[in-house]
N, C-alpha and C positions, 0 to 999 in steps of 0.2 A: 221240158222238165224244169222245175224250179227247185233249188236246194235251199235249205235253211242255212243261215249264216250266224255264227255265234262268237266270232272273234272279238277281241277287245275293241271297244270304240263303236260297236254297232254292227249292222249287217246290211247287205244288199240282196236283192233277188235276181234271178236269172230268168230269161225268157227263152224257151227253146221248144223243140218238138218232143212229144212222147208218143210211144206206139203202144196201143192197147188192142189186142186181137187184130193186128195187122193194119189198123187205121191210125194214121198220124194226125194229131190234133195239137193246137197251140195251148200252152198253159202260161200263166203269168203270175208273178208274185213280187213283193217288195219287202223291205224292212229297214227300220231305223232304230236307234237306241241300243241299249246294252243287251236287250234280249235277242236281237236279230229277228228273223221271221220264219214262218213255217215253210215247209216244202209246198209246192203247188203243182198238181198234175191235172191232166184232162179228165173228162168225164168217164166214169165206168158205169155208175148207176146212181140216180138221185135218191133212191130209197134203199138204205143199207139193210132194211128188214127182209128184203127178198134175196135169199141166198143164191148166188150164182154157182153152178156146178163146176165151172172151170174158168178161171180168169188169171191172167198173168200181167203184172205191171213190171216191165223190164225197163231199166234206165237205158234209153236210146238217145244219144245226142246226134242229131242230124247235122248236115253241113252248116246249116244256118246257126246251129248252137255251138259248134266248135269254137274254141278260142275265148269263150266267156269265162270269167274268173270268179271264183268263190272267195269273197273277202279280199280280193286284190292280190292274193298270194297263191291261192289254191284253185285249180281248174277242175271242174267236173268233167269226167271222161266216161266212156262206155267200158264195159267189160266185167263189172262185178268183181268176184274174188280172183278172177284170172287177169285182171288189168295190171296188177303188179307183176313185174318181170319174174320169170321162173316158176310160175304156178299154172297148173292145169286142173281141170275139173270135169265132172260128168255126172249125169243122172240117168238111171235106167229103171225099168220095171223088173223087179226080182220075184214078183208074185206074192209079196208080203201083204198087200192090200187086196181085199176082195173086189174093189172097184177096178182093178187092173191099171191104176195110174202109177206113175213113177214112184218108187219107194226106196231107192238106194242111191246114195250120192257119195262121191269121193272128191276130196281136195288134196292135191299132191304138190309138194314143193320139189322143184328140180333145180334149185339155185346152186351157186358155187359153194356155199357154206352148209353142206348137208351133214347131219340133219339140221333143219331150221331151228332158230330160237323159238321156243314155245312158251306161252303163258295161258293160264286159265283162271276163271272165277266161276264158282259153282254154287248151287243151292245150299242153304244153311239148314234145310229141313233135316230132321233126324231120320226121316224116311228116305234115305238117299238111295237112288237107283244104282245097280251094279255098274253101268257104264260110267257114272260120275265117280264112283269109288275107284274104278280102274284108271280113269284119267288122272285123278289125284296121285294114285300110286305110281303110274308111269312117268308123270312129270317130275315127281320126286326122285325116282330111280334114275331117270335120264339126265338129271340136272337141268331140266327145262329145255329139252330138245325133242323135236318130232319131225317126221318126214311126210306124214299123211294123216288125214282125218277121214274116217268112214262113218257115214250117218245113215240110219235107216228110219223110216216112218211106218206106222202101222201097229207096231208093238213097242211099248215103252221099256220093256224089260225091267220093270220096277216091281218091288215086292215079290221077287222071284227066287229069293234065297240063294244058296250056294250054287245051284245049277245056273241061275241067271248070271252069276259071276263067271262061271266056266264058259257060258255061251259068249259073253263079251270077250273073254280071253281068246276063245277059238276064232272069233271074227278078226281080232287084231293079228293073231298068228297067221291066218289065211292071207291077209293082205300083205303082211311083212314077208311071207315066203315068196309071194309073187313079185315084189319089188326089190327083194334082196336086202332087207334091213332087219334090225333087231325088233322084236314085237313090242318092246317098250317105246319104240319110236312111232307107233301107230296108235292114235287116239280114237276112241269109239264113242259115238253118241247115238241115242235112240229117242224116239218120240212116238206117242200113240196111246193105246189103251193100257192103263196101269194093271198089272197082274198078268199080263200076257208075255210069255217068253218070245224071243226072236226065233223065227223058223230058220235055224242056223244052216241047215242043209240047202234050202232054197237060196239063202243069201250067199253062201260060199260058192254055189254054182254060178252066180252072177258076177263074182269078183273079177274073173278074167275079162268079161265083157265090159264092165264099167271102167277097168283100167285101160283096156284097148281104146275105148272111146274118149278117154280123158284128153282134153286139148284146151288151148287158150280160148276156144269158142264154146266151151262147155258150161259156163257159169249159169246160164239161164236154165238149162236142164237140171243142174245140181240144185238150184234154188227151188225148182218145181218139185223135186223128189223129196224134199224135207217137209212139205206142207201136209197139214192134217185138215183142220176146219178152216184154215186160212182161205180168204177169197182171192188174195193176190200174193204172188211171191214178192220178196223184198230184197232188193240189191242196190248197191251204191258203189261208186268208184271215183277217185279223185287223184290229182297229181299236183305236186309243188313244182312249178316251172323253175323256181329259183334254185332248188336243191336236187331236182330230178328224182324225187321220192314219190312212190305211188302207194295208195292204200285202197283196198277193196273190202267189201263186206256183203254178207247175206244173212238172213234171219228168217225164222218162222215163229208164229205165235198169233193167237186170236182169242183163246180162252185160257183159263187157269193162269192168269197173268197178274201176279203181285210179287215180283221177284225180291229176294233178300240177298244182297251181295252177288247177284248174278242176273241172268236173263232167262228166257225160255231156251231156244237154241239160237246161237248167233256165232258167226265165224268171221274173223277179220284176218286179212292177209296184207303183208307189207314187204317191200323189197329193200328196205333199209337194213343195215348191219347194226343190230342193237344187242347189247349184253343182256343176259338172261334176267337178272334181278331188276334192271332198269325197265325192260320190256314188261315184266310182271307188274311193276308199279304203274306203268302207263295204261295197261289194260284195266287194272283195278280202278284207277281214277276215272277212266272213261265209263266204266260200269256205274260208278257212283253218280255221275252227272247225266246219265242217260237211262239205262235200263232199270236202275233202282228208283227212278222217278216216274215210272209208268205203272198204271194199274187198270185192269179191266174188271176183275171180279174178286179181288182180295184173296185168291187162292194161289199159294206158292207150289210150284211143281216139284216132284221128286227128281226131275231130270234137268233142272235149270242149268244151262251151260253157256259160257262165253269163252271161246278159245281164240287166241291170236297167234299167227305164225309170221315170223320175220326172217327172210332168207338171205338178205344181203346182196341180192342179184343186181341192185342198182349200182353197187360199188361205193355207196355213200355210208360212211360210218357215223352213227349218231351217239353222242355221249352227253350226259347231263351237264348243263351249262353251255352247250353249243347253241348257236343261233338256230341251227337246224332242229335242235331238240324241241324248242317251243313250237315250231311249225308242225313237227310230227305229232306232238301231243295234241295240238289243236285238231289235226286231221283225224286222229284216232277218236277223239271225243265227238267230233262232228259226224263221223261215220256211224258211230254207235247211236248218237242222238237221232240221226235220220232214221235208222232202223227201228229204234225204240218208238218213235212217233208213228212210223208206218204200222207197227204192231198195234198201238193204241187206236189208230184210225180204223184198223181192221178188226177191232173188238167184236166179239160175237153179238149180233143183233144191233150193233151201234148205228146211230143215225148222224152223230156229230162227234168231232174230236173236242175234248175239253183241254184247255190250256190254263193252268192256274199259276199266276205270278204273285209272288209274295216279296215284300220289301219292308225295310225298317227294323229288322231284327239286329241283334248284336253280332251275329255271324251268319255266313251263308248256310251252314248246316242246319241251323234253327229254321231258317226260311224254307229250306227244302222239306223239313219235317212238316211244317204247316201246310205247304203246298200239296204234299202227298196225302196228308190227312183229308183235306177237302176233296181232292181228286178221287179218294177211296170211299167217300161217304155214299152209301147206297141211297139214303134219303135225298141227298143233293142230286145224284145221278138220275134218280127217278123223277125228280122235279124238272130237270132239264128235258127229259123225254116228254113230260107232260106240258112243256113250254111254260112252266111256272117260274117266274123270277123270284124264287124264295130265298131272300137274303138271310133269313133266320137259320136255314140249314147250313149255309156257308159259315155263318158266325159260330154256330155250335161246333162244327167240325174243326174250325180253326182253334177253338177254345180247348178241345180235348186232345190236341196234337202232342201235348207234353212239353210245350214251350211256354215259359212265363212271359206275358206281355201285359201292358196296361190296357184294359178293355176300353177305357175312354179315348184311346188313340186309334181305335179300329176304324178303318175306312174300307169300303167295298165298292168296286165298280163292276158292272156287267157290260162288257164292251165299253162304250163311252158314257154309259148311264150310271150315275152315282146312286147307290142304294143305301149306304150308311156313311155317316160322318161323325167323328168324335164319339163313337160307340153307340150311336142312336140312329134309327132309320130316318131317312129324309123323304120328302114327298117326291114321287116320280110317277110317270105315266106307265102303269102296269101293262097296258095294251102295246105300247111301244117296246117295252122290255120283252114282252112275250113274242112280239113280232121279230125282234132281233134273234131269238132262239129259233123261231120257225123258219126264218130266212136262211139261217145256217143249215138247218136240217134238210132243206129243199135245194140247197146249192149243190153244185157238181161235187160228187164224191171225190175225196182226196184233194179238193181245192182249198185255197186259203179261206174262202168264204164259208167253208164247211166247219169252221172252228168257232167254238164259243169260248171267249176269253174272259176270265175273272181276274181282276187286279185287287189285291189285298195289301193294305199297308197297316202295320201294327205298331209303328213307332218311328223314331228318327235315326235308327241305327243304320250301319252301312251294309247289312246283310241283304242278299237277294237270293231267291230260289225259284225254280220252275218245277212243275210236275204236269204230267199229261194223263188223260184217261178218256173215257167215253161215257155216253149216257147209258141208262139201264132200261131196256125195252122189254115188251112182252116176248119178242122174238128170242131174246137171250134165254128165257125160261124154256121156250119151245125147243130151241136147238139142243140145250143140255138135257132136256127130258127125253129127246129122241136119239141122242148120240152118246154112246158109252165112253167114259174117259177113265 
């Protein structure tokens, strides 16, 4: 497995083993400069257009990979959301999906500071699903504390009115009764078809089973249980050897990806002892630098959720201004960035990951706006799928991003190929540029080579920004024509 590195001063890559469907294969990656580099994993399928019925990409660090460090301070470890001390998880089939696949997951904190410190960032859509409304309410009521997160897939419980809220409350109460906590300390999250209520009776019958199965080995099953149209589950874990802090995460998402102040469904665990308001600010910052910078189809979900739990089981207290604070903030950001990029790579019908790098703005936020505008452009995304190095669509999307810049300063590179300089096109070999995109699309899925990189400079300012997306293929239309959301 190879992880992205984004710490100050550049990044490095890691070489290790990844396990896909029981087969261990090598992956390799590298990175330099302020951006760091992408994650890199072994082959799943060279053609993203062929949807696999079941595939799991679980972070597995074999003996040859142990001891490798991420950015010199942080080591990638196995375990997902249960890698941090004091967390258990599980995923089971509750019968909520017609497919019979896993559809109910639990993450539970069993640390010394119970309930754990909890923080959340959610959709800004006015069409907010009851589970999101309930999470906001419970986080406020509890003062930012939670003992468990229960997640179902199959029914989004969105646009379900007052009964949908009662259903979410019933689920929280059922879990709370089993583990002996207040219902406000149980957060609920749902994903699936909008307009469909949770089958509460089926779900409640499976709560004892999922709690009994919850263990430190349950992160893989939990990550599988929250999938919908995803091809792969998405997990990550890391540890600071210097401070003894661990962070883990899991996420789901493949379509309806254009978050606004949140993500699809993503969950972060941490064993540091962090005060509630500080933890909230750390989670919010991580969302801004990761999930808010990805897009697949410009559709923001009713259920977008990022929740983080910090239970203090490491015994390490982190306060703002501490040396450990910077390390933990970086870990949370990189955890979320890894998951966000994994979601973009897994975009419905996608054949390549798009990475848009913008520099030269007056501030980082302006650069991120431009990057996201380009990554969101359907015309540009379609051009990439058509292997068309269409610099005009990049320039147009940068121009309508809402950021003022001098158009005579605009420079665009596709990989190492310069397409524009001083606001005008330059001569370039279109066949070479097209081949760059084609080579990326035929490279190993999830590998570094599967990424199309666009560099945009709009001036001489200090601002830098990144965004990620994927191309727009015929298969995206087919998937969403055949699958109800």
